[in-house]
C-alpha positions, 0 to 999 in steps of 0.5 A, a space after each residue: 500500500 502506498 496511500 492507504 494504511 492498515 489503520 484506515 481499514 481496521 476500524 471498518 473491519 473491527 465492527 464485523 469481528 466476533 459476529 456470526 460467521 454465517 450471518 455477517 453481512 459481507 456486502 455491507 463490509 465491502 461497501 464500507 471498504 469501497 467508500 475509501 477514495 483510495 480503494 479501486 477494487 475490493 473483494 470480501 469472501 468467507 473462508 471456511 471455517 472462521 475467516 473473512 478474506 479481504 482483497 483490495 487494490 489501491 488506486 494508482 494516482 497519476 496526479 492532481 486534477 484542477 484546483 479543488 483537491 481532486 486527483 486523477 488515477 492512471 485510468 483517468 478516474 477522478 477522486 478526492 482523497 482524504 490523505 496523500 501519503 505517497 511523496 510527490 511531486 505530483 503532476 498538475 492537470 486541469 481540463 474539461 470534464 471527460 478529458 482526463 485520459 487525453 491530458 494524461 496521454 498529452 502529459 506523457 508525450 510532452 515529458 518525452 519530447 521536452 525533458 531531453 531539452 531541459 524543460 520539466 513540465 509541472 502543470 498542463 491545462 486544456 481550457 474549454 475551447 481545447 487550447 493548451 497551456 504548459 507550465 514548466 519548472 522555473 515558471 515558464 508558461 507556454 501557450 500552444 493553442 488549439 491546433 497543430 499540437 504536435 507540430 508546435 510541441 516539436 517547434 518548442 523542442 527545436 527552438 528552446 535549446 538553441 534560442 530560448 534556454 539562455 534567457 529562460 529566467 527572463 521569459 514569462 510566456 512563449 506563444 507558439 500559435 503563429 504559423 512560422 514563428 513564436 512570440 515571447 513576453 518578457 518578465 517585467 524588468 526590475 525598477 531602476 534604482 532611484 538617484 541619490 
């Protein structure tokens, strides 16, 4: 177990200890165990002569979803955990309802393409219009827009190490929506020191 602990499940199972083996309602126990957000699948069965066997599979989290404390698992299922024991950092994804699997796939594709050039993705957003925003370690934001996702991602992979990497600390946003180029918005320059 990574995010579940035996202590989370013991109180639920304790209420069934000492009950008649044949009449104990195992469906209720299964329902109570399945109510934990970290439980993906649970099976409860009697094992003769006096044992109740519980098998469960813990949900494998992929990262955080949105800004409301939800997470998304590897299968694209969103859930709201009560506690997260597994250490991060966790990817941050935000997108329209039903786009969870698409964002997980896009996250993996972006990391595979841009990690080698020194860009580490920390947040991926797709808005209601299906436009893509990428946020990288260090605060660099990249706007890809809605169309030609792969082409624009490839352009970033080619341009970043040759042109942008040396000035990355001064760049606020890179806009790749242009057909033959890109635009850069620079971070505000610090105010000039006052005389005297």
